[in-house]
N, C-alpha and C positions, 0 to 999 in steps of 0.2 A: 726684457723691456729696454728699448732704446728711446732716449729723449733727444730731441733737437730743439734748441732755443733760437728763436728769431726775435731780435730786438728792433723795434722801430719807434723811436721817440719814447713815449710813455706807455707803449703797448708791448707786452711780452706774449709772443705766440709760442706755444709748446706743442710740438708734434710728437705724439706717442706712437710707438710701433711695437707690436707684440701683444702681450697679455697684461692687463692691470688687475692683479690679484694679490693674495696675501704674500706671495713671494716677492713681488716687485713694488708694492705700495709704499713701504717704509723707506726704501732707498730713493724712490722717485720723490717722495715727500721732502726728504732732506735736501735734495738737489734743487728742487723748485723753490723751497722756502729760502734757500741761500740767495737765489736770484731775486726773489721778492724783497728780501731784506736789504738789498742794495738801495732801496728806497725811491727809485725813479719811475716805477711803473704804477699806473692807476687803472690799467685794464689788462686782463689776462684772457687770452683766447686759447682754448684747449682744442687741438685738432685731432680728431679720432679717426681720420681717414684710414690709417694703417693699424688701427687697434682691432685685434681679432676677438678679444674676450674681456669681459669685466665681471667681477663678482662683488660681493658685499664689501670686501676690503677696498675695492676700487671706488665704490660709491662713497664710503667713508673718507677716502682720499680726496675725492672731489669736494665733499662738504667741508672738509678741513681747509682746503685751499680757498674755498668761497669765504669762509670765516676770516682767514688771514687777509685776503684782499679787501674785504668789506671794512675791516678795522682801519684800513688806510683810505677809506672812502672811495674805493675802487669798484669796478664791475668785472664780471667774469661771464664768458659765454663759451658754449661748446659748439663746434662745427664738424661737419662731415662724418657724423656717426652712421655706421652701416646698419642694416636692418636688425641683426642680432643684438648689437650693442644698444641701438635705439630702443628696442623692446625692453631691455633691462632698465635703461634710464627711465622709460615711461612707467614701468611697474614700480620703480622706486619713488616716483613722484618728484624727482629732482627738477623736472621742468617747471615746477611751480615757483622755484626760487632762482633758477639759472636759465637764461635764454638758451635754447637749443636750436641751432639753424641747420 
């Protein structure tokens, strides 16, 4: 899993590349939470354009980041999810709490 951080004012965009699964979720969580804890972001955009796979650990990872950013009165959205990844997101019901574009 590769992560790319793009900072623009109070918006943190995270581009994920590879697979978001039980192997990569914990390490990615730590890196992203470090960025969030810098305290200047009130919006997080997660870009799934180059994400090939997501499993239940990845869904848990997303929910965890949602909770962290909401505690800061922030918002989170997911963009560019491919068909396979979008299907998993839809089945999980995550779109009910996080905007998926």
